[in-house]
N, C-alpha and C positions, 0 to 999 in steps of 0.2 A: 266870720261875720254873722252867720246864722245863730250861733250860740250867744253872741253878744246881744243881738236883737231880741232873742228869746229871753235873755236875762233881764232886759229892760222891761219887757212885758210882765214877766213873773214878779219882779220886785215891785213894780208900780201897782199891780193888782193886789199882791199880798199885803203890802204896807199901807196903801192909800185908797183902797176900794171904797172906804167910807166917805171919801172926799170927791169921788168921781160923780159927774152930773148925769146920773142914770136913774131911771124910775125904780129899778130893781134894788132890793136891799142888798147890802154889800156881801153878806155871806153867800147868798145865792149867786151873785155875780162871780165871786171867786170860784165857786164850784163849776159853773158853766165854763169859765176860762180854763180851769184846770182840765176839764174833760176835753175841750177843744185842743189844748196844747198836747196832751198825751196821745190823743187820737192822730193828729196830723204829724207829730214827730215820729210816731210808730210807723206811719206810712212813709214818711220821708227817709227814714233810716233804711228802708228796703229798696229805694231807688238807686240805680247804678250811677256812679260818677267816675270820671277819670281820675285815678289816683297815682301818685308816684309809686314805683316799685319799691317795696320795703320788706324787710324781714318780718316775721311774725312769730308769735309764741305757738308752741305745739298744741297746748290745751285751748279749747274753745270755752270761754266763760259761759256762753249760752247753754252748753251741754249740762253744766252744773245747775243752771237755773231752770232747765226744762221741766223737771218734776214740779217745782214750785209754781211755774206758770200754768201748767196743765191742771194742777189741783185748784188753783184760783178759778180758772175757766170752767172747771167741772161744777163749780157752784151754780151754774146755770141749769144743771140737771135737777136741782131741788125745786120743789113747789114753793113759790114765793109770791107775795103780792106785787113786788116790784123787782125787776131784774136789772139792777143798776150797779151794785157794788162789786160783784165778781169780775165784770168786764173792766171796771175802774182799776182794781188792784192788778189785774192782768196787764192792762195797757201801761200802767204806771211803771212797773218793773221792766216790761218788754221794751217800752220806748226808751227808758234810761239806759238799758243794756245796748239796744240797737244804735241809738244816737252816740253813745259812748264808743262803741266799736267803730262807727263811721268816723268819728272825731279823732280816734287814736291813729288812724291811717293817714291823717293829714299832717302837714308840717306846721311848725310854730305853735306847738301845744302850750308851752309856758307863756308865750305872748298873749294867746287868746285867754288863758286863765287869768292873767294879770289884768286884762281889760274887764273881765267879769268881776274881779275883785274891786276894781274901780267903781263899777256900777253899784255893787253891794255897799261900798263905803259911802258913796254919795247919797243913795236913797236912805241908808240907815241914819246918816247925819241929819237929813231933813226930818225924818221921823222923830229923832231925838230932840230937835229944835221945837217941833210942835208939842212934844211931851213937856218940854221946859216951859213953853208958853202956857199950857194947860195948868202946870204947877203954879205959875205966877198968878193966873186968874183965880185958881182955887184958894191960894194963899190970901189974895186981896179980898176975897169974899168970906174968908174965915171958915171955909168948909172943913169938916172933920174927914178923917180917912183920906189924906192926900194921895195915898198910893192908888186909889181908884181913878184918879185923874191922869195918872202917868201912862198906864197901859191902855191906849186908846185904839179904836178901830178894830176891836176884837169882841166876841161875845162875853168873855170874862178873862180874868188875869191868867188862867191856865193856858188859854189859847195864845196869849202873848209869850208865855214861857217857851212854847214850842219854837217860835221864831228866834228867841234868844239862844236856844240850844244850837240851832243851825248857824246863826249869824255871828255870834261873838268870836268863835275861832277864826272865821274868815276875816274879821276886822284886824285881828292880830297879824295875820299873814299879809293883809293889804298894807300894813304900816310900812313895810319895806319892799314888797314885791308887786304892788299894784302898778299899773301902767302910768298912773299919775303921781306916784310917790316920789318921782324925781323933783317935784316942786315942793319947796319947804312949806308953803301955805297949805297945800293939800295934805301933807303929813300932819300938820296941826289939826286940820279938819278930821282926819281919820282918828287921831288920838282923842279928840273931843268926842267923836262919835262912839268909840269903844268905851270911853269912860262913862258917858251918859247911859249907855245900854247896861253897863254893870250897875250904875246907880239905880236904874229902874229895877233891875233884878234884886238888889239888896232891899230896896224900898218895898217891893211886893212879896218878899220872902218866898221867891220861886224855888222851892227846895228841889223839885224834880229836875229842873234845868241846871241848878247848881251841882247836883250829884252827877248828872250827865257830863257837864263840862269838866269837872274834876277827874272823872273816870277817863274821859277822852284825852285830857292833857297828860295823864299818866301813861296811857297807851302810846300816844304820839311821841313823848320823850323817851319811852322805853324802846320803841321801834328804831328811832333814828339817832338817839343819843346826842352826841355833840352837834350833829348836823341840824338838829332841831332847836338848838339853844337860842338862836336869834328869835324864832317864833315864840319860844317859852318866855323869853325876856319881855317881849311886848305884851304877851298874854298876862303876865304878872303885873306889869306896869299899868295896863288898862284896868285890871281888877283893883289895884291899889288906889288909882285915881278915882275909880268908882266908889270905893269905900270912903275915901276922903269927901267926895261929893255927897254921899249919903249922910256923913257926919254933919256937914255944914247945911245942906239943903233940906234934909229930912228931919234933922234933930235940932240943931242950934237955932236956925232962923225961925221955925215954927214956935219953939219955946220962947224966944224973945218976943214974938208977936202974940203969944198966948193962943196959938192954934194947935189943935190936936194933931199929933204925928204918930206914925206907926213905929214901934220899936223893932229893932232887928231881932228876930226870934229864930232859934234853931229848934223847931218843934219836933218832938219825938213821935207824935201821933201820925195816923194814916189818913186823916180827914175823911173818915167814913168809908174808906176804900175796901176794908177787909170784908164786909158783907157782900160787896160787889164782886170781889175776887172769888170768894167762896161760892157764890151763885154761879159764876162763870165756870169754875172748876167742876161743880156738880153737873152743869149742863154738858160739859165736854165728855162726861162719863156715860151719859144716857145712851148714846149710840156709838160708843167707843169701838174703833178708832176714828169713826166718821163723826161729823158734827150734825147739828140740828138744821143747818141750812143758813144761807145769807139772811141777815137781819132777824134771825130767830131770837136774838136777845130782846127785841121789841115785842115779839108775839108769843113767846113760849109761856107755858104755864109755870108760874113761880114755884121754885123748888124749896128754897130755904125760908124759914120764918123771919130770919133777920133781914133779908132783902125785902120780903113782903111788907114788913112793918116799918121799914126805913125809907129814906129818900131814894127815888129811882131816877136813873139817868139813861141817856141814849146809848151808853157804852159802859163797860166795867172799869174804865180808867186803867186798862192794861191791854195793849194791842195783841200780845201773844196769847193771853187767855181768851180774848175775844175771838181770835182766829181759831183757837183750839175748840171753843164752844160752837162756833158757827160752821167751820170748815173741817174740823177734826184734828186730832193729834197727828194724823198722817200728813197733814200739811205742815205742821211744825217740824216733823222729821225731814220733809222736803226742804224746809228752810235751813235746817242744820246742814244738809248736803250742800246747799248753795253757799252757806257761810264757810264750809270747808273748802270749796272751790276758790272763794275769795281769799281765804287764808293762804292757800298754796301760791296764788299769784302774788299776794302781798309779801310773802317770804322771799320770793325771787327778786322782786323789785327792790325790796329793802336791802338785800345783799348788794345789788348794783350800786345803790347810793353809798353804802358803807365802804365798799371796796374803792370806789372812785372818789370818796370823801366829798360828795356833792352836797351843796346847800339844800336842805330839805324844808326851808321855811314855807315855800309855796304849798307843797303837798301835805305838810304837817297840818296846815289850816283845814284842808279838805278832809283829811282822815279824822282829825279830832272832831270836826263838825259832824261827820257821819256817825262816829262812835257815840258822841254825846246824845244825838237824836235817838239812836237805837237803844241806849240805856234809858233815856227819858221815856221811851215808848213803853217801858215796863210799868210805868205809873201814870201814863196819860195817853190821850188819843192822838199821838204825833202823826200817825199815818192815816188819820181820818179827817182832821181839820183841813179844809182846802188851802188856806194860806200857808200852813206848814208844809203841805204836799207840794205846793208850787215852788217854794224855796228848796225843799228836799229833793225835788226832781232835778233841779240844776246841780245840786251838790253831788247826788248819786251819779248823774251823768258824767261829771268831771272825774269822780272817783273811779268809775268803771272804765272811762277812757284811759286814765293813767295806768290802771292795771293791765290794759290790753295794748299799751305802746310796745312795739316790737323790741325784742331783746337784741342787743348787739351780738353779731355772730350767728344769729339764727338763720335758718334756711329761707330762701326767697319765697315770696307769695306765689303760689301756683296759679296758673291760668284757670279762670273759672270755667267750668264745663257748661255746655248748652243746657243740660238738665238742671244744673244749679241755677242758672239765670232764669229758666222757666219756673222753677219752684219759687224763687223770690218774687217774680212778677205775679204769680198766682196768689202768693201770700199777701202781697200789697193790695190786690183786688179784694181779697177776703177781709182785710182790715178796713177798707173803705166801706164795704157792704155791712160788716159788723157794726161799724160806727153809725151808719144811717139808722139801723134798727135800734141801736142803743140810745141814740139821741131822742128818738120817738118815745122810748120808755122813760128817759130822763124828764122829758117835758110833761108826760102824763103824771109822773110822781111829783113834779114841781107844782102842777095845777092842784093835785089833791092835797099837797102840803099847805097851800094857801087856804083851801076850804077848811082844813083841819084846824087852822088857827082860830077860826070862829067858834068851833066846838070847844076848843081848849079854853078860850077866853070866857065862853059861856058858862064853864064850870067854875069860874072864879080863880083860875090858875093863870097868872100872867107870865111866869118864868118859863121860857121855852127850854127844851132839851135838845141841843144841837147834835146832829149826827150827819147824815148826808146833806140835809138842808138845815137851816138855822133852827127849825123845829122838826126834828126827824122822827117824831114819835107817832106818826100818822096811824100805822096799823093798830097799835094798842089803844089809842084814843078812839078809833073807829069802833072797836069792840066795846069800849066803855059806854060810848054814846048810844050804841045799839042795844045795850043791856045784855050783851053776851057774856 
């Protein structure tokens, strides 16, 4: 029930924060909710609960992630104007692992996941209906660039594509495996939802999400073969219906009404990302194998002429190069170690499904979602945008939980020692104390971000550069306004 309630909160804030009656702008609200969620779930995952005795896997996934978690947390050792992002990344992965481990020890895993899929499908359907309403209004007003009216509630289209990479695979799994899919009317709702999300993706030419989804689908079908065919069938049908919707809604109807529409383009360019990537690469070599510190992308002395003379963003549109530049290649090596640990678990769990010939529709959606987002992160800020991280936190929690479900025939869970219980309690206390100091720093950064908007607008620049906040360029703008 905890995970289902959490999914309702995450999907509501990620998709509909712009509609909520709060004085705070939606991007900041999403960031605050994300920080509260990962802080509290990190603490909750350490609280002891009575669990049924079950077998367990011999390897502890936490051990594979320990170097990555420690290197993220070590970002606090750097001198920085605001100490917010290292703890955020640490808690994001720590909480997903911890909650996943706790969830894996409880019964009814698939039933809980099916309920989460129902939540995802229903919220996605409502979002798609609002997008359809925006489309109709834009069409009636004769607006050009209809695609801009479809991806709503996000700073720009790129941030919507993050959500698509996480959600579209889940909708294909929900078609048959959600708790509400027993009802034919709900199956129609899920199909319409999946089709409309694909329609928005085609209409906005979200290449990064498309590449991620194709890569994830190939990985999912390769892993589970025939066991994943049902998921693959609905994934294909949703995309086909989305393509037909694009043909009718984005091409034929606007042409009949003489309204400008966006053609479906498979662009070969990089949308100006190459100078950003090259700048991040050069940054990562300055103190190799260490980085220049958290948020140094905003404050570092520009290295390459191409970046200095081009358009500047709050991140280089590549999470891995960003982490290499700010935290060092040593963190990327730790990430490879964590990925190897995941691969080992995935290999064992995959074999269980193939030997038992189990239906893999449910888990295929989760795995494809995770792979699609990780691939998309190589060209966009998937693990920086708060809405994306809220949905991603749920998906990764389910993925880590599935990986840690005990293997049949393994040894029983040993009784926890007194020292082990004491360590977990002390760690829970430290998480609470860390969170208190962290939120004080978050609030300070938020207040300065609001002040910086006035400086930014005073310079005649109205387009904000999202990062931690919707305008996350505070340190650089402070230097500019001070004449430094």
